[in-house]
ChimeraX commands (.cxc) that place a marker at each C-alpha (Angstrom):
marker #1 position -14.34,-11.11,10.27 radius 0.5
marker #1 position -15.38,-14.45,8.71 radius 0.5
marker #1 position -13.87,-13.42,5.35 radius 0.5
marker #1 position -10.59,-12.45,7.04 radius 0.5
marker #1 position -10.40,-15.77,8.92 radius 0.5
marker #1 position -11.15,-17.67,5.71 radius 0.5
marker #1 position -8.42,-15.74,3.88 radius 0.5
marker #1 position -5.88,-16.41,6.65 radius 0.5
marker #1 position -6.76,-20.12,6.68 radius 0.5
marker #1 position -6.49,-20.28,2.90 radius 0.5
marker #1 position -3.16,-18.45,3.03 radius 0.5
marker #1 position -1.77,-20.99,5.45 radius 0.5
marker #1 position -2.66,-23.78,3.04 radius 0.5
marker #1 position -1.34,-21.95,-0.04 radius 0.5
marker #1 position 1.65,-20.33,1.68 radius 0.5
marker #1 position 2.82,-22.51,4.62 radius 0.5
marker #1 position 4.24,-20.01,7.10 radius 0.5
marker #1 position 7.59,-21.66,7.83 radius 0.5
marker #1 position 8.53,-22.16,4.18 radius 0.5
marker #1 position 7.05,-18.85,3.06 radius 0.5
marker #1 position 8.94,-16.76,5.64 radius 0.5
marker #1 position 12.19,-18.56,4.78 radius 0.5
marker #1 position 11.66,-17.78,1.10 radius 0.5
marker #1 position 10.71,-14.19,1.90 radius 0.5
marker #1 position 13.70,-13.60,4.20 radius 0.5
marker #1 position 16.13,-14.96,1.62 radius 0.5
marker #1 position 15.20,-12.29,-0.93 radius 0.5
marker #1 position 15.49,-8.47,-0.93 radius 0.5
marker #1 position 12.43,-6.31,-0.18 radius 0.5
marker #1 position 11.33,-5.77,-3.77 radius 0.5
marker #1 position 8.37,-6.51,-5.99 radius 0.5
marker #1 position 10.65,-8.80,-8.01 radius 0.5
marker #1 position 10.93,-10.96,-4.88 radius 0.5
marker #1 position 7.13,-11.10,-4.56 radius 0.5
marker #1 position 6.82,-12.08,-8.24 radius 0.5
marker #1 position 9.45,-14.79,-7.72 radius 0.5
marker #1 position 7.59,-16.18,-4.68 radius 0.5
marker #1 position 4.21,-15.98,-6.50 radius 0.5
marker #1 position 5.62,-18.13,-9.31 radius 0.5
marker #1 position 7.11,-20.58,-6.82 radius 0.5
marker #1 position 3.76,-21.06,-5.06 radius 0.5
marker #1 position 1.64,-20.72,-8.24 radius 0.5
marker #1 position -0.34,-17.87,-6.70 radius 0.5
marker #1 position -1.55,-14.44,-7.77 radius 0.5
marker #1 position 0.72,-11.46,-7.32 radius 0.5
marker #1 position -1.81,-9.69,-5.07 radius 0.5
marker #1 position -2.42,-12.65,-2.73 radius 0.5
marker #1 position 1.34,-13.19,-2.46 radius 0.5
marker #1 position 1.95,-9.50,-1.78 radius 0.5
marker #1 position -0.58,-9.50,1.07 radius 0.5
marker #1 position 0.94,-12.61,2.67 radius 0.5
marker #1 position 4.42,-11.13,2.13 radius 0.5
marker #1 position 3.55,-7.93,4.00 radius 0.5
marker #1 position 1.67,-9.62,6.84 radius 0.5
marker #1 position 4.53,-12.04,7.59 radius 0.5
marker #1 position 7.53,-9.80,6.90 radius 0.5
marker #1 position 9.91,-9.04,9.76 radius 0.5
marker #1 position 11.15,-5.77,8.22 radius 0.5
marker #1 position 9.59,-2.30,8.47 radius 0.5
marker #1 position 7.48,-2.39,5.34 radius 0.5
marker #1 position 3.98,-2.09,3.94 radius 0.5
marker #1 position 2.18,-2.49,0.65 radius 0.5
marker #1 position -0.29,0.20,-0.33 radius 0.5
marker #1 position -2.65,-0.31,-3.27 radius 0.5
marker #1 position -3.72,2.90,-4.98 radius 0.5
marker #1 position -6.47,3.30,-7.57 radius 0.5
marker #1 position -8.06,6.06,-9.59 radius 0.5
marker #1 position -10.26,8.34,-7.49 radius 0.5
marker #1 position -13.69,7.53,-8.93 radius 0.5
marker #1 position -15.71,10.65,-8.08 radius 0.5
marker #1 position -19.02,8.92,-8.77 radius 0.5
marker #1 position -18.45,6.21,-6.14 radius 0.5
marker #1 position -19.88,6.95,-2.71 radius 0.5
marker #1 position -18.78,5.40,0.58 radius 0.5
marker #1 position -21.61,2.84,0.52 radius 0.5
marker #1 position -20.53,1.49,-2.84 radius 0.5
marker #1 position -16.92,1.40,-1.65 radius 0.5
marker #1 position -17.98,-0.59,1.41 radius 0.5
marker #1 position -19.85,-3.05,-0.84 radius 0.5
marker #1 position -16.74,-3.51,-2.97 radius 0.5
marker #1 position -14.75,-4.60,0.08 radius 0.5
marker #1 position -16.45,-7.98,-0.16 radius 0.5
marker #1 position -14.07,-8.72,-3.03 radius 0.5
marker #1 position -10.94,-7.95,-1.00 radius 0.5
marker #1 position -9.13,-10.85,0.66 radius 0.5
marker #1 position -9.05,-8.93,3.96 radius 0.5
marker #1 position -11.43,-6.39,5.44 radius 0.5
marker #1 position -9.94,-2.89,5.39 radius 0.5
marker #1 position -11.56,-0.20,7.56 radius 0.5
marker #1 position -12.84,2.75,5.55 radius 0.5
marker #1 position -11.83,6.28,6.40 radius 0.5
marker #1 position -14.33,9.11,6.23 radius 0.5
marker #1 position -13.69,11.11,3.13 radius 0.5
marker #1 position -13.05,14.81,3.80 radius 0.5
marker #1 position -15.46,17.41,2.49 radius 0.5
marker #1 position -14.31,18.15,-1.06 radius 0.5
marker #1 position -17.16,20.44,-2.03 radius 0.5
marker #1 position -14.83,23.45,-2.19 radius 0.5
marker #1 position -11.70,21.69,-3.46 radius 0.5
marker #1 position -10.77,19.65,-6.51 radius 0.5
marker #1 position -10.44,15.97,-5.51 radius 0.5
marker #1 position -7.07,14.30,-6.00 radius 0.5
marker #1 position -6.72,11.97,-9.00 radius 0.5
marker #1 position -5.88,8.87,-6.92 radius 0.5
marker #1 position -6.82,7.34,-3.57 radius 0.5
marker #1 position -5.67,4.51,-1.34 radius 0.5
marker #1 position -7.72,1.34,-1.86 radius 0.5
marker #1 position -6.08,-0.55,1.02 radius 0.5
marker #1 position -2.85,-0.97,2.95 radius 0.5
marker #1 position -1.30,-4.15,4.34 radius 0.5
marker #1 position 1.64,-3.75,6.70 radius 0.5
marker #1 position 4.19,-5.83,8.53 radius 0.5
marker #1 position 4.02,-6.09,12.31 radius 0.5
marker #1 position 7.00,-3.70,12.58 radius 0.5
marker #1 position 5.45,-0.97,10.41 radius 0.5
marker #1 position 4.04,1.28,13.15 radius 0.5
marker #1 position 1.75,3.56,11.14 radius 0.5
marker #1 position -1.51,2.68,9.42 radius 0.5
marker #1 position -2.32,4.26,6.06 radius 0.5
marker #1 position -6.10,4.46,5.84 radius 0.5
marker #1 position -8.12,3.44,2.82 radius 0.5
marker #1 position -9.76,6.38,1.09 radius 0.5
marker #1 position -6.85,8.79,1.61 radius 0.5
marker #1 position -6.48,10.86,-1.55 radius 0.5
marker #1 position -3.14,10.93,-3.36 radius 0.5
marker #1 position -2.37,14.15,-5.20 radius 0.5
marker #1 position -0.27,14.68,-8.28 radius 0.5
marker #1 position 2.59,16.42,-6.49 radius 0.5
marker #1 position 4.90,15.52,-3.60 radius 0.5
marker #1 position 3.05,18.00,-1.41 radius 0.5
marker #1 position -0.56,16.78,-1.22 radius 0.5
marker #1 position -1.97,20.31,-1.14 radius 0.5
marker #1 position 0.35,21.88,-3.73 radius 0.5
marker #1 position -0.88,22.89,-7.18 radius 0.5
marker #1 position 2.55,22.53,-8.73 radius 0.5
marker #1 position 5.98,21.11,-7.97 radius 0.5
marker #1 position 7.68,17.73,-8.24 radius 0.5
marker #1 position 5.35,14.94,-9.34 radius 0.5
marker #1 position 5.06,12.22,-6.75 radius 0.5
marker #1 position 6.25,8.73,-7.63 radius 0.5
marker #1 position 2.84,7.06,-7.29 radius 0.5
marker #1 position 1.11,9.44,-9.67 radius 0.5
marker #1 position 3.99,9.24,-12.14 radius 0.5
marker #1 position 3.85,5.43,-12.15 radius 0.5
marker #1 position 0.07,5.51,-12.69 radius 0.5
marker #1 position 0.36,8.10,-15.48 radius 0.5
marker #1 position 3.29,6.51,-17.35 radius 0.5
marker #1 position 2.68,2.79,-16.66 radius 0.5
marker #1 position 6.30,2.56,-15.51 radius 0.5
marker #1 position 7.71,0.72,-12.49 radius 0.5
marker #1 position 9.55,3.35,-10.46 radius 0.5
marker #1 position 11.69,3.46,-7.32 radius 0.5
marker #1 position 12.65,6.39,-5.13 radius 0.5
marker #1 position 11.54,8.24,-2.03 radius 0.5
marker #1 position 8.01,9.27,-1.08 radius 0.5
marker #1 position 7.42,11.81,1.70 radius 0.5
marker #1 position 5.00,10.71,4.41 radius 0.5
marker #1 position 2.99,13.84,3.55 radius 0.5
marker #1 position 1.85,12.17,0.30 radius 0.5
marker #1 position -0.34,9.96,2.52 radius 0.5
marker #1 position -1.67,12.93,4.50 radius 0.5
marker #1 position 0.83,12.76,7.37 radius 0.5
marker #1 position 2.31,15.88,8.95 radius 0.5
marker #1 position 5.46,13.94,9.90 radius 0.5
marker #1 position 8.67,14.98,8.16 radius 0.5
marker #1 position 10.36,11.85,6.82 radius 0.5
marker #1 position 10.36,9.81,3.62 radius 0.5
marker #1 position 9.75,6.18,2.77 radius 0.5
marker #1 position 11.87,4.18,0.35 radius 0.5
marker #1 position 9.30,3.21,-2.26 radius 0.5
marker #1 position 8.81,1.00,-5.28 radius 0.5
marker #1 position 5.75,1.58,-7.47 radius 0.5
marker #1 position 4.42,-1.01,-9.88 radius 0.5
marker #1 position 1.26,-0.54,-11.96 radius 0.5
marker #1 position -0.97,-3.57,-12.53 radius 0.5
marker #1 position -4.40,-3.36,-14.17 radius 0.5
marker #1 position -4.87,0.37,-13.57 radius 0.5
marker #1 position -3.85,0.14,-9.92 radius 0.5
marker #1 position -0.48,1.10,-8.47 radius 0.5
marker #1 position 1.05,-1.27,-5.93 radius 0.5
marker #1 position 3.41,0.69,-3.68 radius 0.5
marker #1 position 5.99,-1.12,-1.56 radius 0.5
marker #1 position 7.08,1.14,1.31 radius 0.5
marker #1 position 10.01,0.42,3.59 radius 0.5
marker #1 position 12.13,2.10,6.22 radius 0.5
marker #1 position 15.60,1.08,7.41 radius 0.5
marker #1 position 15.79,-0.06,11.04 radius 0.5
marker #1 position 17.77,3.04,12.02 radius 0.5
marker #1 position 14.73,5.20,11.18 radius 0.5
marker #1 position 12.38,3.39,13.56 radius 0.5
marker #1 position 12.95,5.85,16.44 radius 0.5
marker #1 position 12.24,8.83,14.20 radius 0.5
marker #1 position 9.23,7.05,12.72 radius 0.5
marker #1 position 7.77,6.14,16.11 radius 0.5
marker #1 position 8.28,9.65,17.41 radius 0.5
marker #1 position 6.57,11.33,14.43 radius 0.5
marker #1 position 3.00,12.51,14.71 radius 0.5
marker #1 position 0.57,11.29,12.06 radius 0.5
marker link #1:1,2 radius 0.2
marker link #1:2,3 radius 0.2
marker link #1:3,4 radius 0.2
marker link #1:4,5 radius 0.2
marker link #1:5,6 radius 0.2
marker link #1:6,7 radius 0.2
marker link #1:7,8 radius 0.2
marker link #1:8,9 radius 0.2
marker link #1:9,10 radius 0.2
marker link #1:10,11 radius 0.2
marker link #1:11,12 radius 0.2
marker link #1:12,13 radius 0.2
marker link #1:13,14 radius 0.2
marker link #1:14,15 radius 0.2
marker link #1:15,16 radius 0.2
marker link #1:16,17 radius 0.2
marker link #1:17,18 radius 0.2
marker link #1:18,19 radius 0.2
marker link #1:19,20 radius 0.2
marker link #1:20,21 radius 0.2
marker link #1:21,22 radius 0.2
marker link #1:22,23 radius 0.2
marker link #1:23,24 radius 0.2
marker link #1:24,25 radius 0.2
marker link #1:25,26 radius 0.2
marker link #1:26,27 radius 0.2
marker link #1:27,28 radius 0.2
marker link #1:28,29 radius 0.2
marker link #1:29,30 radius 0.2
marker link #1:30,31 radius 0.2
marker link #1:31,32 radius 0.2
marker link #1:32,33 radius 0.2
marker link #1:33,34 radius 0.2
marker link #1:34,35 radius 0.2
marker link #1:35,36 radius 0.2
marker link #1:36,37 radius 0.2
marker link #1:37,38 radius 0.2
marker link #1:38,39 radius 0.2
marker link #1:39,40 radius 0.2
marker link #1:40,41 radius 0.2
marker link #1:41,42 radius 0.2
marker link #1:42,43 radius 0.2
marker link #1:43,44 radius 0.2
marker link #1:44,45 radius 0.2
marker link #1:45,46 radius 0.2
marker link #1:46,47 radius 0.2
marker link #1:47,48 radius 0.2
marker link #1:48,49 radius 0.2
marker link #1:49,50 radius 0.2
marker link #1:50,51 radius 0.2
marker link #1:51,52 radius 0.2
marker link #1:52,53 radius 0.2
marker link #1:53,54 radius 0.2
marker link #1:54,55 radius 0.2
marker link #1:55,56 radius 0.2
marker link #1:56,57 radius 0.2
marker link #1:57,58 radius 0.2
marker link #1:58,59 radius 0.2
marker link #1:59,60 radius 0.2
marker link #1:60,61 radius 0.2
marker link #1:61,62 radius 0.2
marker link #1:62,63 radius 0.2
marker link #1:63,64 radius 0.2
marker link #1:64,65 radius 0.2
marker link #1:65,66 radius 0.2
marker link #1:66,67 radius 0.2
marker link #1:67,68 radius 0.2
marker link #1:68,69 radius 0.2
marker link #1:69,70 radius 0.2
marker link #1:70,71 radius 0.2
marker link #1:71,72 radius 0.2
marker link #1:72,73 radius 0.2
marker link #1:73,74 radius 0.2
marker link #1:74,75 radius 0.2
marker link #1:75,76 radius 0.2
marker link #1:76,77 radius 0.2
marker link #1:77,78 radius 0.2
marker link #1:78,79 radius 0.2
marker link #1:79,80 radius 0.2
marker link #1:80,81 radius 0.2
marker link #1:81,82 radius 0.2
marker link #1:82,83 radius 0.2
marker link #1:83,84 radius 0.2
marker link #1:84,85 radius 0.2
marker link #1:85,86 radius 0.2
marker link #1:86,87 radius 0.2
marker link #1:87,88 radius 0.2
marker link #1:88,89 radius 0.2
marker link #1:89,90 radius 0.2
marker link #1:90,91 radius 0.2
marker link #1:91,92 radius 0.2
marker link #1:92,93 radius 0.2
marker link #1:93,94 radius 0.2
marker link #1:94,95 radius 0.2
marker link #1:95,96 radius 0.2
marker link #1:96,97 radius 0.2
marker link #1:97,98 radius 0.2
marker link #1:98,99 radius 0.2
marker link #1:99,100 radius 0.2
marker link #1:100,101 radius 0.2
marker link #1:101,102 radius 0.2
marker link #1:102,103 radius 0.2
marker link #1:103,104 radius 0.2
marker link #1:104,105 radius 0.2
marker link #1:105,106 radius 0.2
marker link #1:106,107 radius 0.2
marker link #1:107,108 radius 0.2
marker link #1:108,109 radius 0.2
marker link #1:109,110 radius 0.2
marker link #1:110,111 radius 0.2
marker link #1:111,112 radius 0.2
marker link #1:112,113 radius 0.2
marker link #1:113,114 radius 0.2
marker link #1:114,115 radius 0.2
marker link #1:115,116 radius 0.2
marker link #1:116,117 radius 0.2
marker link #1:117,118 radius 0.2
marker link #1:118,119 radius 0.2
marker link #1:119,120 radius 0.2
marker link #1:120,121 radius 0.2
marker link #1:121,122 radius 0.2
marker link #1:122,123 radius 0.2
marker link #1:123,124 radius 0.2
marker link #1:124,125 radius 0.2
marker link #1:125,126 radius 0.2
marker link #1:126,127 radius 0.2
marker link #1:127,128 radius 0.2
marker link #1:128,129 radius 0.2
marker link #1:129,130 radius 0.2
marker link #1:130,131 radius 0.2
marker link #1:131,132 radius 0.2
marker link #1:132,133 radius 0.2
marker link #1:133,134 radius 0.2
marker link #1:134,135 radius 0.2
marker link #1:135,136 radius 0.2
marker link #1:136,137 radius 0.2
marker link #1:137,138 radius 0.2
marker link #1:138,139 radius 0.2
marker link #1:139,140 radius 0.2
marker link #1:140,141 radius 0.2
marker link #1:141,142 radius 0.2
marker link #1:142,143 radius 0.2
marker link #1:143,144 radius 0.2
marker link #1:144,145 radius 0.2
marker link #1:145,146 radius 0.2
marker link #1:146,147 radius 0.2
marker link #1:147,148 radius 0.2
marker link #1:148,149 radius 0.2
marker link #1:149,150 radius 0.2
marker link #1:150,151 radius 0.2
marker link #1:151,152 radius 0.2
marker link #1:152,153 radius 0.2
marker link #1:153,154 radius 0.2
marker link #1:154,155 radius 0.2
marker link #1:155,156 radius 0.2
marker link #1:156,157 radius 0.2
marker link #1:157,158 radius 0.2
marker link #1:158,159 radius 0.2
marker link #1:159,160 radius 0.2
marker link #1:160,161 radius 0.2
marker link #1:161,162 radius 0.2
marker link #1:162,163 radius 0.2
marker link #1:163,164 radius 0.2
marker link #1:164,165 radius 0.2
marker link #1:165,166 radius 0.2
marker link #1:166,167 radius 0.2
marker link #1:167,168 radius 0.2
marker link #1:168,169 radius 0.2
marker link #1:169,170 radius 0.2
marker link #1:170,171 radius 0.2
marker link #1:171,172 radius 0.2
marker link #1:172,173 radius 0.2
marker link #1:173,174 radius 0.2
marker link #1:174,175 radius 0.2
marker link #1:175,176 radius 0.2
marker link #1:176,177 radius 0.2
marker link #1:177,178 radius 0.2
marker link #1:178,179 radius 0.2
marker link #1:179,180 radius 0.2
marker link #1:180,181 radius 0.2
marker link #1:181,182 radius 0.2
marker link #1:182,183 radius 0.2
marker link #1:183,184 radius 0.2
marker link #1:184,185 radius 0.2
marker link #1:185,186 radius 0.2
marker link #1:186,187 radius 0.2
marker link #1:187,188 radius 0.2
marker link #1:188,189 radius 0.2
marker link #1:189,190 radius 0.2
marker link #1:190,191 radius 0.2
marker link #1:191,192 radius 0.2
marker link #1:192,193 radius 0.2
marker link #1:193,194 radius 0.2
marker link #1:194,195 radius 0.2
marker link #1:195,196 radius 0.2
marker link #1:196,197 radius 0.2
marker link #1:197,198 radius 0.2
view
């Protein structure tokens, strides 16, 4: 709680809300916009991305995905949260004793006020569009991580473990062996999104 308050106070000094939201609203919802704002405020991409998501008036979120380190237990993961600018609640990892763990997992998610679903940290991200499939179309996040390319397209909600049938508009950008994923939904999808079960 103290770390979160310190981060929010620091953000207000580094990114004054009135000016930051004006800058944010004047640009399209893209990572290029975040990079532009980061340069303007002489800030890191990650800190800018977090502030961007938390203050955005659109239906969007930023999910940070990393390699699924099979040797890291939940205690070590909790210790590592001290380095994050905001505290992210951990999810309980499912029993993988009889299954092969996915190659990637969610490190954390930061969402705008209008983004009604929360994507938990620790959720595993499989190679294919269908989380439980052993073959098929490669999902955008895994492809970006594997190829080091910035990619845009659609990502089904099922990639994040949801049973809801809809897709996000997504942009994936790999930085230092992590994939930053910008998710958005048009306003007309809000009713469908709110009515979907997680």
